[in-house]
Structures are given as structure tokens and as C-alpha cells.
VOROPA-992628 format. One line per 4 residues: number of its first residue (from 1); for each residue x, y negated, z of C-alpha. Coordinates in steps of 0.02 Angstrom, whole numbers. Example, Ala and Ser with C-alpha at 12.3 -4.5 7.8 and 13.67 -1.06 7.14 Angstrom:
<atoms>
1) 615:225:390 | 684:53:357
</atoms>
This chain:
<atoms>
1) 469:-7657:4758 | 525:-7785:4630 | 424:-7800:4470 | 507:-7703:4330
5) 465:-7638:4156 | 443:-7450:4128 | 606:-7353:4154 | 704:-7358:3990
9) 773:-7182:4012 | 601:-7107:3985 | 591:-7182:3811 | 743:-7087:3748
13) 653:-6920:3744 | 704:-6739:3759 | 858:-6753:3650 | 944:-6839:3796
17) 874:-6762:3956 | 764:-6625:4028 | 625:-6650:4154 | 661:-6548:4312
21) 592:-6515:4485 | 692:-6552:4643 | 739:-6416:4767 | 637:-6394:4925
25) 745:-6407:5079 | 711:-6333:5251 | 766:-6488:5345 | 786:-6675:5317
29) 901:-6772:5434 | 947:-6946:5375 | 1133:-6973:5396 | 1162:-7131:5294
33) 1047:-7265:5226 | 1116:-7412:5127 | 1004:-7553:5183 | 1117:-7684:5102
37) 1076:-7618:4929 | 900:-7561:4971 | 856:-7744:4990 | 923:-7786:4819
41) 811:-7659:4733 | 655:-7696:4836 | 658:-7542:4947 | 710:-7617:5114
45) 534:-7603:5184 | 528:-7413:5172 | 512:-7337:5345 | 604:-7179:5393
49) 465:-7062:5339 | 443:-7145:5170 | 631:-7149:5143 | 642:-6961:5171
53) 490:-6930:5062 | 572:-7019:4915 | 756:-6975:4940 | 742:-6803:5022
57) 585:-6731:4943 | 593:-6844:4789 | 414:-6901:4781 | 412:-7022:4632
61) 429:-7206:4668 | 276:-7309:4614 | 274:-7357:4429 | 433:-7260:4396
65) 487:-7093:4323 | 350:-6964:4349 | 478:-6823:4349 | 665:-6824:4377
69) 774:-6810:4221 | 929:-6701:4213 | 1041:-6788:4088 | 1121:-6692:3945
73) 1305:-6714:3903 | 1463:-6620:3857 | 1640:-6671:3897 | 1826:-6639:3901
77) 1876:-6568:4070 | 2064:-6582:4093 | 2066:-6608:3903 | 1977:-6444:3865
81) 1810:-6469:3779 | 1662:-6395:3873 | 1492:-6390:3789 | 1411:-6304:3939
85) 1393:-6447:4060 | 1262:-6579:4100 | 1175:-6627:4261 | 1192:-6460:4349
89) 1156:-6517:4526 | 1084:-6690:4502 | 960:-6792:4405 | 905:-6969:4367
93) 769:-7003:4493 | 718:-7183:4459 | 770:-7345:4373 | 750:-7512:4460
97) 800:-7693:4435 | 928:-7784:4541 | 836:-7923:4631 | 986:-8041:4616
101) 1047:-8025:4438 | 904:-7930:4354 | 1014:-7790:4288 | 951:-7612:4275
105) 1004:-7491:4412 | 991:-7301:4411 | 953:-7196:4563 | 1041:-7030:4531
109) 1064:-6878:4642 | 1194:-6751:4691 | 1144:-6587:4771 | 959:-6597:4725
113) 943:-6419:4658 | 967:-6316:4502 | 932:-6376:4325 | 949:-6295:4153
117) 1130:-6354:4159 | 1178:-6269:4324 | 1275:-6125:4242 | 1236:-6006:4385
121) 1278:-6131:4522 | 1165:-6165:4671 | 1138:-6348:4630 | 1184:-6398:4808
125) 1306:-6520:4888 | 1404:-6489:5047 | 1380:-6613:5187 | 1567:-6641:5188
129) 1560:-6685:5003 | 1421:-6809:5038 | 1517:-6889:5182 | 1671:-6905:5072
133) 1572:-6988:4932 | 1496:-7115:5051 | 1668:-7158:5117 | 1741:-7171:4941
137) 1608:-7290:4878 | 1611:-7398:5035 | 1801:-7408:5027 | 1806:-7451:4843
141) 1669:-7581:4857 | 1767:-7664:4998 | 1921:-7674:4888 | 1833:-7752:4739
145) 1814:-7598:4629 | 1659:-7591:4519 | 1588:-7431:4589 | 1426:-7336:4610
149) 1350:-7359:4782 | 1302:-7219:4899 | 1121:-7257:4934 | 1060:-7113:5044
153) 1132:-6956:5123 | 1013:-6829:5200 | 1069:-6668:5281 | 959:-6527:5216
157) 982:-6379:5334 | 1054:-6245:5219 | 1212:-6141:5243 | 1317:-6150:5084
161) 1453:-6031:5030 | 1603:-6110:4947 | 1765:-6030:4893 | 1876:-6181:4921
165) 1826:-6229:5099 | 1770:-6142:5259 | 1600:-6060:5235 | 1459:-6060:5271
169) 1455:-6249:5275 | 1318:-6378:5297 | 1217:-6447:5151 | 1157:-6620:5100
173) 1078:-6717:4959 | 1153:-6882:4905 | 1070:-7023:4809 | 1184:-7148:4724
177) 1148:-7315:4645 | 1235:-7354:4481 | 1212:-7474:4336 | 1219:-7330:4213
181) 1234:-7143:4196 | 1273:-7151:4009 | 1432:-7049:4005 | 1559:-7036:3866
185) 1509:-6853:3861 | 1331:-6897:3811 | 1397:-6964:3645 | 1513:-6814:3629
189) 1368:-6693:3646 | 1269:-6777:3508 | 1421:-6776:3394 | 1450:-6591:3433
193) 1269:-6555:3385 | 1288:-6660:3225 | 1143:-6767:3286 | 1190:-6929:3198
197) 1019:-7005:3228 | 1038:-6968:3413 | 1209:-7053:3419 | 1133:-7207:3339
201) 986:-7206:3459 | 1099:-7190:3611 | 1213:-7328:3546 | 1066:-7445:3521
205) 1000:-7400:3694 | 1169:-7432:3778 | 1193:-7598:3689 | 1017:-7659:3728
209) 1037:-7620:3913 | 1220:-7653:3948 | 1295:-7753:3804 | 1153:-7866:3745
213) 1276:-7976:3652 | 1303:-7830:3533 | 1122:-7779:3509 | 1090:-7882:3353
217) 1253:-7849:3263 | 1244:-7775:3088 | 1238:-7586:3088 | 1417:-7563:3026
221) 1489:-7683:3155 | 1404:-7616:3309 | 1503:-7453:3341 | 1677:-7531:3343
225) 1615:-7683:3439 | 1538:-7566:3568 | 1696:-7462:3581 | 1801:-7619:3604
229) 1685:-7682:3742 | 1690:-7515:3832 | 1879:-7507:3812 | 1903:-7677:3892
233) 1786:-7636:4036 | 1874:-7468:4060 | 2045:-7550:4058 | 1991:-7668:4196
237) 1920:-7522:4295 | 2084:-7426:4283 | 2179:-7580:4340 | 2065:-7602:4489
241) 2098:-7421:4543 | 2284:-7459:4538 | 2266:-7615:4645 | 2157:-7520:4768
245) 2287:-7381:4780 | 2152:-7259:4727 | 2165:-7094:4633 | 2001:-7035:4557
249) 2057:-6856:4539 | 1945:-6793:4398 | 1949:-6916:4253 | 1856:-6806:4131
253) 1752:-6883:3992 | 1592:-6832:4082 | 1651:-6932:4233 | 1666:-7097:4141
257) 1521:-7207:4091 | 1504:-7346:3966 | 1481:-7487:4092 | 1658:-7477:4161
261) 1589:-7422:4330 | 1680:-7296:4437 | 1574:-7149:4495 | 1561:-6963:4533
265) 1685:-6933:4673 | 1741:-6754:4700 | 1925:-6744:4743 | 1989:-6920:4774
269) 2128:-6997:4877 | 2195:-7166:4927 | 2384:-7182:4918 | 2480:-7175:5081
273) 2630:-7248:4988 | 2667:-7293:4807 | 2701:-7134:4710 | 2659:-7128:4524
277) 2647:-6938:4533 | 2524:-6933:4678 | 2371:-6827:4636 | 2202:-6806:4719
281) 2147:-6635:4657 | 2238:-6481:4722 | 2204:-6398:4554 | 2284:-6538:4451
285) 2448:-6443:4441 | 2515:-6541:4292 | 2476:-6711:4371 | 2365:-6757:4224
289) 2263:-6877:4330 | 2401:-6937:4446 | 2402:-7116:4510 | 2526:-7174:4379
293) 2437:-7086:4235 | 2260:-7149:4261 | 2269:-7281:4124 | 2335:-7150:4003
297) 2190:-7035:4049 | 2062:-7172:4024 | 2132:-7218:3854 | 2130:-7035:3800
301) 1948:-7024:3853 | 1908:-7180:3755 | 1983:-7095:3604 | 1857:-6955:3625
305) 1715:-7081:3635 | 1782:-7159:3475 | 1784:-6988:3393 | 1601:-6964:3438
309) 1560:-7129:3352 | 1646:-7080:3189 | 1482:-7029:3103 | 1427:-7211:3118
313) 1588:-7303:3077 | 1754:-7299:2987 | 1905:-7227:3077 | 2012:-7383:3049
317) 1884:-7497:3131 | 1868:-7382:3281 | 2057:-7367:3300 | 2072:-7555:3294
321) 1941:-7567:3432 | 2039:-7444:3539 | 2191:-7553:3513 | 2115:-7680:3631
325) 2149:-7567:3779 | 2338:-7589:3811 | 2338:-7779:3816 | 2176:-7782:3916
329) 2249:-7661:4042 | 2412:-7757:4064 | 2317:-7919:4092 | 2196:-7833:4210
333) 2335:-7758:4317 | 2400:-7934:4350 | 2222:-7996:4384 | 2185:-7852:4502
337) 2344:-7861:4605 | 2341:-8050:4619 | 2161:-8041:4678 | 2205:-7909:4807
341) 2351:-8015:4866 | 2245:-8172:4876 | 2356:-8266:4754 | 2320:-8380:4606
345) 2393:-8319:4444 | 2517:-8427:4351 | 2453:-8354:4189 | 2613:-8298:4106
349) 2712:-8137:4088 | 2796:-8174:4254 | 2636:-8121:4343 | 2648:-7945:4275
353) 2834:-7938:4310 | 2802:-7986:4492 | 2674:-7846:4512 | 2794:-7718:4439
357) 2937:-7778:4550 | 2825:-7771:4703 | 2771:-7593:4662 | 2951:-7542:4631
361) 3002:-7613:4801 | 2856:-7525:4886 | 2905:-7360:4808 | 3089:-7378:4853
365) 3057:-7439:5031 | 2915:-7319:5071 | 2805:-7464:5127 | 2626:-7408:5167
369) 2515:-7461:5023 | 2364:-7534:5111 | 2468:-7610:5253 | 2572:-7703:5123
373) 2421:-7772:5031 | 2350:-7827:5199 | 2511:-7905:5262 | 2550:-8003:5103
377) 2374:-8070:5079 | 2378:-8256:5034 | 2566:-8257:5023 | 2652:-8394:5121
381) 2491:-8436:5213 | 2505:-8267:5299 | 2689:-8273:5345 | 2657:-8260:5532
385) 2552:-8103:5506 | 2692:-8029:5402 | 2815:-8055:5545 | 2698:-7970:5670
389) 2660:-7821:5559 | 2710:-7642:5598 | 2807:-7658:5433 | 2898:-7816:5488
393) 3069:-7733:5477 | 3040:-7693:5294 | 2998:-7874:5257 | 3152:-7934:5351
397) 3268:-7823:5249 | 3377:-7897:5113 | 3291:-7796:4978 | 3129:-7889:5007
401) 3205:-8065:5008 | 3191:-8099:4819 | 3009:-8044:4822 | 2973:-8149:4976
405) 3044:-8302:4889 | 2933:-8277:4737 | 2782:-8233:4844 | 2798:-8388:4951
409) 2811:-8499:4798 | 2640:-8442:4737 | 2478:-8533:4774 | 2359:-8442:4891
413) 2182:-8416:4828 | 2052:-8469:4957 | 2173:-8454:5106 | 2028:-8494:5223
417) 1987:-8310:5210 | 2130:-8279:5331 | 2020:-8354:5467 | 1913:-8195:5464
421) 1935:-8089:5622 | 1986:-7944:5511 | 2153:-8029:5476 | 2190:-8046:5661
425) 2209:-7857:5668 | 2384:-7781:5662 | 2330:-7646:5539 | 2200:-7636:5400
429) 2057:-7515:5380 | 2118:-7367:5278 | 2051:-7207:5202 | 2202:-7096:5182
433) 2159:-6912:5186 | 2206:-6886:5368 | 2079:-7016:5422 | 1944:-6942:5312
437) 1977:-6771:5387 | 1968:-6840:5564 | 1798:-6918:5526 | 1736:-6751:5459
441) 1809:-6650:5603 | 1707:-6751:5728 | 1550:-6714:5629 | 1591:-6532:5600
445) 1645:-6490:5776 | 1527:-6594:5883 | 1398:-6669:5765 | 1474:-6835:5816
449) 1439:-6968:5685 | 1516:-7113:5780 | 1683:-7108:5686 | 1589:-7107:5520
453) 1484:-7257:5571 | 1635:-7349:5640 | 1732:-7319:5480 | 1591:-7388:5372
457) 1578:-7541:5486 | 1766:-7568:5471 | 1764:-7552:5282 | 1622:-7677:5269
461) 1716:-7796:5381 | 1864:-7781:5263 | 1754:-7811:5112 | 1680:-7968:5190
465) 1853:-8034:5232 | 1930:-8002:5060 | 1772:-8058:4967 | 1830:-7988:4799
469) 1730:-7988:4638 | 1728:-7820:4546 | 1853:-7836:4405 | 1766:-7730:4274
473) 1591:-7793:4310 | 1509:-7895:4171 | 1493:-8083:4179 | 1339:-8131:4277
477) 1348:-7980:4392 | 1320:-8033:4572 | 1421:-7926:4694 | 1360:-7889:4868
481) 1378:-8046:4973 | 1491:-8028:5126 | 1391:-7982:5279
</atoms>
């Protein structure tokens, strides 16, 4: 393991978390191990037995948390305040340092058993849910989204009963790697409890770990500066979801953290085609978290974070900080789409106008989202690929001609990336729901993991070819190098 100071989470105390014990499972079958990230946190040398001991039975890592911590938070769920949540089937297991950039990383769980926040639930995760989360994080990482990483998935041998899918179904425990688990809802809980000292402690903690440039600000300046920084990071995260064609599905305040890092994947979808009203959750009847409303949802959530900071700051200063979001988002949308298209930005308003015109054409034509991003990568440098695409007829149509002219006038960014074998393929790697279901069906029906493994290999090939830097990551963050 890499040398690291004592885990900072332990210093916060019982106002912020509860020590818990992990569940004991009847079986431990390793289904996924993220060796790429294990190396970055000094755990690559663990053999199979040790891996299972730490990430299936949760024996403490050396010089780390002695007991797992279930984190305490509240949150708005579909804009209804819920004070009865918290880590109900997960906990913070360990905190490590990234061997490349030195930043703190959390190892958190999903499906590791009941906690005081379980509200009568069984604290378990379905194997299908674990498979879906691995695919989501691998897909988002490949497309340059600043996301948590699925670190380990172990099947645990229990038969779970669920009302919204065929039961009994197989069980699993997931470990994810994330730069923070400080949720907006953690601040909301402290405000709800009128714990002003706790809000201040958590703010200082978050700044020290994740916004060190704010740590020494005068007391009255820190809350709005923190809110502004989180707003800008969150704006860039929302923009990166749009450019990835991704719909998170459950953008509640307890599913957003202060680092601008996407995490906690329940219902999620990638767009088949551009549709602003496309939703991921079957229960999102009003389309609150639809593809085209994700920025609105994020800004609303930021408003709730600002409200939780009111005991420390004036309302005008916090509102001014929130005002940074719209401009940051508009700029980030252009950054994100130009990065995905492998183009160099001109820097003016025309960049944003091009993105909007492209999306409008995609919506009107019905062009497949990921195929279009793949075909248009590096603009004019990829013209031959465009002509050979399954969507070639759409690009040859008169409606696309004005866009083609603008596209071909733009400067490609690192066009040598087109030499990657990935771009010799006729179609990109995708994760639309039908493909995800096919992967699961092979596992469910025949315990055949080959499609799962092939999909991960394909997503990693795509990530290496695109070589995108996460948009909402802080300066100095070192993304995973292409394999």
C-alpha cells in the first residue's frame, strides 16, 4: 500500500457517521476486479484470497479505518425532503491516496448489509444491480465523465426478493472508488438538526480535502466561495453527462457530492437518440430527471446546498455564488461536446450555437447518438469514416450539408487518435438498454460472463482511443492513462 496519513473521515466523529459491522455472506465469488485502479491506490499486489477478505468480508486494510462508517445524511428525493435516509446498505470502508496525484480516495460499498439507516430494508444489492453499476462506471469513464469507479464486485450467494424485478434474484456486494462521499444531503441533515457547528466543521473538512485554495479564506467568505466552486464543478459534470448521452435517473440531493463527481447508479440509461424528454427511471413519471432537464435538476440541488449553508452566510452572497452556474454550464456544454467530437474550440458563442444546431439535427433526423459522436470525431479528418458509416445516408442528406460545412472548417484536436484500431470499426461500443439486458441475460440464464467481459474490454478500448480528460475533475487530477 502507498503511505498515507490516518483516514480523515474518522476525525469527524459521530455527528457525521456511525460505526457498523458488515454482513456475513454465505458465498464469495469474485466477478469483477479493477486492477487498473488497484494499482493507483497500492492494492495491485493483493492475491485473490486477500482481495476477497478485504472486499467481501471487509477485514480492515492495514493502517486504515478500524470499523466501517455508515455516513449520515438527509436529502430531497424527487424534490420531497426525506430526513430518514443515510447509508442504508453501504458504508465507507477505507480511505487511500492516489499514487499518481496524491488525492484522497474513498472505498465505499453497496450491498454490504444493514445499518441504522436501513429503514427496514435488507441492506443487500442484487447481482444485476452490481453488473449495471460496473457497466455504467466503465462506460462513463471511457467517455470522459468524472465518475466513481467500480472497484470490486463479488457475488454473495443469497436469494433476494425484489418487487420490481423477477425474484428471487442473485446477490452481490460492490465496492466503488470515489474522491468523496460528502453529499449535498450531509449539509442538509446538519441544517435540519440546527447543528451550526457541524455545518462549519463539515465545510472546513470539505475545503481542506477537496478545495484547498479555499481553506484559509476568512470565515465569512468561505461558504459562498465553496458554493461557487461546487456549482462550477457540478455545471461541468452536468455538461459531461449531456455530451456522453447519459441520463443519471435519480438526481436527488443525496446522490450528488461536492467534488462534482458522478456516482450512485441505480436507474440509468444512455440515449439511443437525442430526446430531451428521455428518462431513465420507470417511476419518473413527470420527467423530472429527463435528459434535457438534468442541468435544471443540478441547479435546484445546488440551491438546497446553498440553503443548508445559510446559517454561516448571508443569502445575497450565496445567491450570487449560485449565479455562477448558468454561464459555467453553457461554457462547459461547448467544452464537452467539442472534446467528444475531437475538435478545437474557436472560443466564441459560435461554438455553443454549433452544438445546439448539431443536437437539433440529430433529434430531427433520428441519428443514433453514439454512432454520430463516433462518426464525426475529428471532423474533416474523419470524412472517409463518415462516408462508410451505417448512418452515411443521413450525412449525405441536404439537411446535414450546412453542419458538414461548419464541421469540416473546424480544426481537429489530436487527429492522430484516429489511427487507433477502435476507429477502424464501423460502429462504436454502446451501452443502450438492450445491450445491457443482453449482457445480463447471458449471466442470468447460463452464468456466462463472456459478454460482460467483452463489453468492458470494448469500453476500455474506446476510452483509450478517445483519451478524454474528465471535464469536472479539478486541475491536477490525473485520469487513468489509456491502456
